[in-house]
C-alpha positions as CSV (number, residue, x, y, z in Angstrom):
1,M,-13.2,-8.0,26.0
2,H,-12.6,-11.5,27.1
3,R,-15.5,-12.9,25.1
4,F,-13.8,-11.9,21.9
5,A,-10.5,-13.5,23.0
6,N,-11.8,-17.0,21.9
7,P,-10.4,-17.4,18.3
8,A,-13.3,-19.6,17.2
9,R,-15.9,-17.1,18.4
10,F,-14.0,-14.2,16.8
11,L,-13.7,-16.1,13.6
12,R,-17.4,-16.7,13.4
13,I,-18.1,-13.0,14.0
14,I,-15.7,-11.7,11.3
15,T,-16.8,-14.3,8.8
16,A,-20.4,-13.0,9.2
17,I,-19.2,-9.4,8.7
18,L,-17.0,-10.2,5.6
19,P,-19.8,-10.4,2.9
20,W,-21.2,-7.0,4.0
21,S,-17.9,-5.2,4.1
22,A,-16.8,-6.8,0.8
23,G,-20.2,-5.9,-0.8
24,A,-19.9,-2.3,0.5
25,S,-16.4,-2.0,-0.9
26,A,-17.4,-3.4,-4.3
27,A,-20.3,-1.0,-4.5
28,L,-18.8,2.2,-3.1
29,L,-15.4,2.3,-4.7
30,P,-16.7,2.2,-8.4
31,L,-19.4,4.6,-7.5
32,G,-17.0,7.0,-5.8
33,L,-14.6,6.8,-8.8
34,Y,-17.5,7.6,-11.1
35,F,-18.5,10.7,-9.1
36,A,-14.8,11.7,-8.7
37,L,-13.9,11.4,-12.4
38,I,-17.2,12.2,-14.2
39,G,-19.9,13.3,-11.8
40,S,-18.2,16.1,-10.0
41,P,-17.2,19.5,-11.4
42,P,-13.6,20.7,-11.9
43,D,-12.4,23.3,-9.4
44,Y,-12.5,26.9,-10.5
45,Q,-8.8,27.3,-9.5
46,Q,-7.3,23.9,-9.7
47,G,-9.2,22.5,-12.7
48,D,-9.3,18.8,-13.1
49,S,-6.2,18.2,-11.0
50,V,-8.6,18.6,-8.0
51,R,-9.8,15.1,-8.7
52,I,-6.7,13.7,-7.0
53,M,-8.3,14.9,-3.8
54,Y,-10.9,12.1,-4.0
55,V,-8.1,9.6,-3.5
56,H,-5.6,11.7,-1.4
57,V,-8.0,12.9,1.3
58,P,-9.7,9.5,2.0
59,A,-6.3,7.8,2.0
60,A,-5.1,10.4,4.6
61,W,-8.2,9.8,6.7
62,M,-7.6,6.0,6.6
63,A,-3.9,6.3,7.4
64,L,-4.9,8.0,10.7
65,A,-7.9,5.7,11.3
66,V,-5.9,2.5,10.7
67,Y,-3.1,3.6,13.0
68,S,-5.7,4.3,15.7
69,V,-7.1,0.8,15.3
70,M,-3.6,-0.6,15.5
71,A,-2.8,1.3,18.6
72,A,-6.1,0.5,20.3
73,S,-5.6,-3.2,19.5
74,G,-2.1,-3.0,20.9
75,A,-3.4,-1.5,24.1
76,V,-6.0,-4.2,24.5
77,A,-3.3,-6.8,23.9
78,L,-1.1,-5.3,26.6
79,V,-3.8,-4.8,29.2
80,W,-5.9,-7.9,28.8
81,R,-3.3,-10.2,27.2
82,H,-5.7,-10.5,24.3
83,P,-4.2,-12.8,21.6
84,V,-6.8,-11.9,18.9
85,A,-6.0,-8.1,19.5
86,E,-2.4,-8.8,18.7
87,L,-3.4,-10.4,15.4
88,V,-5.7,-7.4,14.5
89,A,-2.9,-4.9,15.2
90,Q,-0.4,-6.9,13.1
91,A,-2.9,-7.4,10.3
92,A,-3.8,-3.7,10.2
93,A,-0.2,-2.4,10.0
94,P,0.6,-3.2,6.4
95,I,-2.8,-1.9,5.2
96,G,-2.2,1.3,7.1
97,A,1.3,1.7,5.6
98,V,-0.2,1.3,2.1
99,F,-2.8,4.0,2.8
100,T,-0.1,6.3,4.1
101,A,2.1,5.7,1.1
102,M,-1.0,6.4,-1.2
103,C,-1.5,9.7,0.7
104,L,2.1,10.8,0.3
105,I,2.3,9.8,-3.4
106,T,-1.0,11.4,-4.4
107,G,-0.1,14.5,-2.3
108,S,3.1,14.8,-4.3
109,L,1.2,14.4,-7.6
110,W,-1.3,17.1,-6.5
111,G,1.3,19.4,-5.0
112,Q,3.6,19.6,-8.0
113,P,1.1,21.5,-10.3
114,M,-0.4,23.5,-7.3
115,W,2.8,24.4,-5.4
116,G,5.4,23.9,-8.1
117,T,7.2,21.3,-6.2
118,W,6.8,17.6,-5.4
119,W,7.8,17.9,-1.8
120,V,8.4,20.4,1.0
121,W,9.5,19.7,4.5
122,D,6.5,21.4,6.1
123,A,4.8,20.2,9.3
124,R,1.9,18.3,7.6
125,L,4.0,16.4,5.1
126,T,6.8,15.6,7.5
127,S,4.4,14.3,10.2
128,V,2.7,12.1,7.7
129,L,6.1,10.8,6.6
130,V,6.8,10.0,10.2
131,L,3.6,8.1,10.3
132,L,4.7,5.9,7.5
133,F,8.0,5.3,9.3
134,L,6.0,4.3,12.4
135,Y,4.0,1.8,10.4
136,L,7.2,0.3,8.9
137,G,9.0,0.4,12.3
138,Y,6.1,-1.5,13.9
139,I,6.1,-4.2,11.2
140,A,9.9,-4.6,11.5
141,L,9.8,-4.6,15.3
142,V,7.1,-7.2,15.6
143,N,9.0,-9.5,13.3
144,A,12.4,-8.9,14.9
145,F,11.8,-11.3,17.9
146,D,12.0,-15.1,17.8
147,D,9.2,-15.1,20.5
148,P,6.0,-13.8,18.8
149,T,4.6,-12.6,22.1
150,R,7.6,-10.4,22.9
151,G,7.4,-9.0,19.4
152,A,3.7,-8.2,19.7
153,R,4.2,-6.5,23.0
154,A,7.1,-4.4,21.8
155,G,5.1,-3.4,18.7
156,A,2.2,-2.5,20.9
157,V,4.3,-0.1,23.0
158,L,5.7,1.5,19.8
159,A,2.2,1.9,18.4
160,L,1.0,3.6,21.6
161,V,4.0,6.0,21.7
162,G,3.4,6.9,18.1
163,L,-0.1,8.1,18.9
164,V,1.4,11.4,19.8
165,N,1.9,12.0,16.1
166,L,-1.8,11.8,15.2
167,P,-2.8,15.2,16.7
168,I,0.3,16.7,15.2
169,I,-0.8,15.6,11.8
170,K,-4.3,16.8,12.4
171,F,-3.5,20.3,13.8
172,S,-0.2,20.9,12.1
173,V,-1.8,23.3,9.6
174,D,-3.3,25.3,12.4
175,W,-0.2,25.3,14.7
176,W,2.4,26.2,12.0
177,N,2.6,28.1,8.7
178,T,2.6,25.4,6.0
179,L,2.0,25.2,2.2
180,H,-0.7,22.6,2.9
181,Q,-4.2,24.0,3.0
182,P,-6.1,24.1,6.3
183,A,-9.0,21.8,7.2
184,S,-11.9,22.2,4.8
185,V,-14.2,19.3,5.8
186,A,-13.9,18.7,9.6
187,R,-14.1,22.3,10.8
188,L,-16.2,24.2,13.3
189,G,-18.0,26.3,10.8
190,G,-18.9,23.3,8.6
191,P,-17.3,22.1,5.4
192,S,-16.1,24.8,3.0
193,I,-16.2,22.4,0.0
194,D,-19.1,22.4,-2.5
195,P,-21.6,19.6,-1.8
196,Q,-21.0,18.3,-5.3
197,M,-17.4,17.6,-4.2
198,L,-18.4,16.2,-0.8
199,L,-20.5,13.4,-2.3
200,P,-17.6,11.7,-4.1
201,L,-15.2,12.5,-1.2
202,F,-17.4,10.7,1.4
203,T,-18.3,7.9,-1.1
204,M,-14.6,7.2,-1.6
205,A,-13.9,7.4,2.1
206,G,-16.7,4.9,2.8
207,G,-15.3,2.6,0.1
208,F,-11.8,2.8,1.5
209,A,-13.1,2.0,5.0
210,A,-15.1,-1.0,3.8
211,F,-12.0,-2.1,1.8
212,F,-9.9,-1.9,5.0
213,V,-12.4,-3.9,7.0
214,T,-12.5,-6.6,4.2
215,V,-8.8,-6.9,3.9
216,L,-8.3,-6.8,7.7
217,I,-10.8,-9.7,8.1
218,L,-9.2,-11.7,5.4
219,R,-5.7,-11.3,6.9
220,V,-6.9,-12.1,10.4
221,R,-8.9,-15.1,9.3
222,A,-6.0,-16.5,7.3
223,E,-3.7,-16.2,10.3
224,L,-6.3,-17.8,12.7
225,L,-6.8,-20.7,10.2
226,R,-3.0,-21.1,9.8
227,R,-2.5,-21.3,13.6
228,K,-5.4,-23.8,13.9
229,L,-3.8,-25.9,11.1
230,R,-0.5,-25.8,12.9
231,V,-2.0,-27.0,16.2
232,L,-3.8,-29.8,14.4
233,R,-0.5,-30.9,12.7
234,L,1.3,-30.8,16.1
235,A,-1.5,-32.9,17.6
236,Q,-1.3,-35.4,14.8
237,A,2.5,-35.6,15.1
238,Q,2.3,-36.2,18.9
239,G,-0.5,-38.8,18.5
């Protein structure tokens, strides 16, 4: 891990990745939207309202994945005192919060015609709402300290504690009776969704993942360059 702690080396690596992630995002998202809105059939029960799934489900996957990245980066920062890992965790948090908000909003839009209500306090919805609060709490905690190092460490501890919520989100539909449907893609017997629906679902998920990597790199690179510029200005002022 120490070889990636050098900001200059890390900056070279992410700069090399950026064109590929940006290109994948630019290609996959429009393609996924085409399949979702035009190329996939309506559901025999839900009709065209099922198309919300192609945003809702990938957003939910990304909400969990980004939090895992944030918590893993926080663990690396705590164990190895890795300064770049702190930046990655802090850069990932707002992106994950946006994906979580997208998941909740699209879920409400989908649930109203299907369930007859915008919101219910069942296990799946409540645990995802808790995830949003964890993201927002992490962002607030990191910025609550005058010392950035102390803020980053406090945020890393909160992120690691919050990991307990991820299996609750995943298995809530199996552990408790909820309005939310059970898993239909990641299940032991294989996906229960028609392959014509899996294609836009996975395409959108790939586009969201590439978009996350792109925005994460841009945020980390901007912060690294900002810190480098600040060091240069201090050196000039002292010289």
